C-alpha positions as CSV (number, residue, x, y, z in Angstrom):
1,M,105.1,-18.6,-66.5
2,P,102.8,-18.2,-63.4
3,T,99.2,-19.1,-63.9
4,T,96.4,-17.6,-61.8
5,Y,93.1,-19.3,-61.2
6,G,89.8,-17.6,-60.7
7,T,87.5,-18.7,-57.9
8,G,84.3,-18.5,-59.9
9,G,82.2,-21.6,-59.4
10,K,84.4,-22.8,-56.6
11,V,83.4,-23.6,-53.0
12,V,85.5,-22.0,-50.3
13,L,85.2,-22.7,-46.5
14,I,86.5,-19.8,-44.4
15,T,87.0,-20.0,-40.6
16,G,87.0,-16.7,-38.6
17,A,84.6,-15.5,-41.3
18,A,82.2,-13.2,-39.3
19,Q,84.3,-10.1,-39.5
20,G,87.6,-8.5,-40.5
21,V,89.8,-10.4,-43.0
22,G,87.4,-13.4,-43.1
23,A,84.4,-11.3,-44.0
24,A,86.3,-9.2,-46.5
25,T,87.6,-12.4,-48.2
26,A,84.1,-13.9,-48.3
27,R,82.8,-10.7,-50.0
28,A,85.6,-10.8,-52.6
29,L,85.0,-14.5,-53.3
30,I,81.3,-14.0,-53.7
31,D,82.0,-11.1,-56.1
32,D,84.2,-13.5,-58.1
33,G,81.4,-16.0,-58.4
34,A,82.4,-18.4,-55.6
35,S,80.2,-20.0,-53.0
36,V,81.3,-19.6,-49.4
37,S,80.9,-21.5,-46.2
38,L,81.2,-19.0,-43.4
39,V,82.5,-20.6,-40.2
40,D,82.7,-18.6,-37.0
41,V,81.9,-18.9,-33.3
42,A,80.1,-15.5,-33.4
43,D,76.6,-16.2,-34.6
44,V,75.1,-12.7,-34.8
45,P,77.7,-11.1,-37.1
46,L,77.9,-14.4,-39.0
47,D,74.2,-14.5,-39.8
48,A,74.2,-10.8,-40.8
49,L,77.1,-11.4,-43.2
50,R,75.3,-14.4,-44.7
51,E,72.3,-12.3,-45.3
52,Q,74.4,-9.6,-47.0
53,L,76.1,-12.2,-49.2
54,G,72.9,-14.0,-50.4
55,P,72.2,-17.5,-51.5
56,S,75.8,-18.4,-52.4
57,A,76.8,-18.2,-48.7
58,L,76.2,-20.7,-45.9
59,A,76.7,-19.8,-42.2
60,C,78.0,-22.5,-39.9
61,V,78.4,-21.6,-36.2
62,A,81.3,-23.6,-34.9
63,D,84.3,-23.1,-32.6
64,V,87.5,-24.1,-34.5
65,T,88.8,-25.6,-31.2
66,D,86.0,-28.2,-31.3
67,Y,86.9,-30.8,-33.9
68,E,83.4,-32.4,-33.9
69,A,81.8,-28.9,-34.5
70,M,84.2,-28.5,-37.4
71,V,83.2,-31.9,-38.8
72,A,79.6,-30.9,-38.6
73,A,80.3,-27.6,-40.4
74,V,82.1,-29.4,-43.1
75,S,79.2,-31.9,-43.5
76,R,76.7,-29.0,-43.8
77,T,79.0,-27.4,-46.4
78,V,79.3,-30.6,-48.5
79,D,75.6,-31.3,-48.3
80,R,74.8,-27.7,-49.5
81,F,77.5,-27.2,-52.1
82,D,78.4,-30.8,-53.0
83,G,82.1,-30.4,-52.0
84,I,84.8,-28.0,-51.0
85,D,87.5,-26.7,-53.3
86,A,89.5,-24.6,-50.9
87,V,89.8,-23.8,-47.2
88,I,91.0,-20.5,-45.7
89,A,91.9,-21.3,-42.1
90,N,91.6,-17.7,-40.9
91,A,90.3,-17.9,-37.3
92,G,92.7,-16.4,-34.8
93,I,92.9,-14.4,-31.6
94,E,95.4,-12.3,-29.7
95,V,95.8,-11.8,-26.0
96,L,98.4,-9.1,-25.3
97,D,100.1,-9.4,-21.9
98,W,103.5,-9.8,-20.4
99,T,104.4,-13.4,-19.7
100,A,104.6,-12.9,-16.0
101,D,101.1,-11.4,-16.0
102,M,99.3,-13.6,-18.6
103,R,96.9,-16.1,-17.1
104,P,97.7,-19.7,-18.3
105,E,94.2,-20.2,-19.5
106,D,94.5,-17.1,-21.8
107,F,97.8,-18.5,-23.3
108,Q,96.1,-21.9,-23.8
109,R,93.2,-20.3,-25.6
110,V,95.5,-18.5,-28.0
111,V,97.3,-21.8,-28.8
112,D,93.9,-23.7,-29.1
113,V,92.4,-21.2,-31.5
114,N,95.5,-20.3,-33.5
115,L,97.2,-23.6,-33.8
116,V,94.7,-26.4,-32.9
117,G,91.9,-24.5,-34.7
118,A,93.9,-24.4,-37.9
119,W,94.7,-28.1,-37.6
120,N,91.1,-28.9,-37.0
121,A,90.0,-26.9,-40.0
122,V,92.5,-28.8,-42.2
123,R,91.8,-32.2,-40.7
124,A,88.0,-31.9,-40.8
125,T,88.1,-30.9,-44.5
126,L,90.8,-33.2,-45.7
127,D,88.7,-35.8,-47.4
128,A,86.5,-33.2,-49.2
129,V,89.4,-31.0,-50.4
130,T,91.5,-34.0,-51.4
131,R,88.7,-35.4,-53.4
132,R,88.8,-32.2,-55.6
133,R,92.6,-31.8,-55.4
134,R,92.3,-28.2,-54.4
135,Y,93.8,-25.7,-52.0
136,Y,94.5,-24.7,-48.3
137,L,95.5,-21.3,-47.1
138,I,96.5,-21.0,-43.5
139,V,96.4,-17.4,-42.4
140,S,98.9,-16.4,-39.7
141,S,100.0,-13.3,-37.9
142,L,103.4,-11.7,-38.1
143,S,103.6,-12.8,-34.5
144,A,104.2,-16.3,-35.8
145,V,107.7,-15.3,-37.0
146,T,108.7,-12.4,-34.7
147,N,107.8,-11.4,-31.2
148,G,106.6,-8.0,-30.1
149,P,106.0,-6.3,-26.8
150,M,103.4,-7.9,-24.5
151,N,103.1,-10.8,-26.9
152,A,103.7,-13.6,-24.4
């Protein structure tokens, strides 16, 4: 018989948290009684979201492609909430172009954010999450399993 677990009282770190799926997930977690560490490179919408969510939210400006910045965000999170129960590696970008037209640096940025960023989020939080024997959720695009037009 499947069992579901509530997130009330848990601490969840979310990358790509400033808008979209990340922000909506943060709101839902706060509504369920969780505390959230909002990690994003976009400081203005991140700060606005933290203000909306109240004292159970922490904003950490960090680029997921920068491992040391992720370590610093994790350290702030652990200092504030005394640990991390779950990580939602949600940060991701898309650059649509034909392979022949896409600039190599654009392709590299997609790989850095979507792949390296997810790895950095997991690696930087590994000790804290393992200590509590909790959970990782890696968010991915349908593009990870199928290709579409202009998706070099």
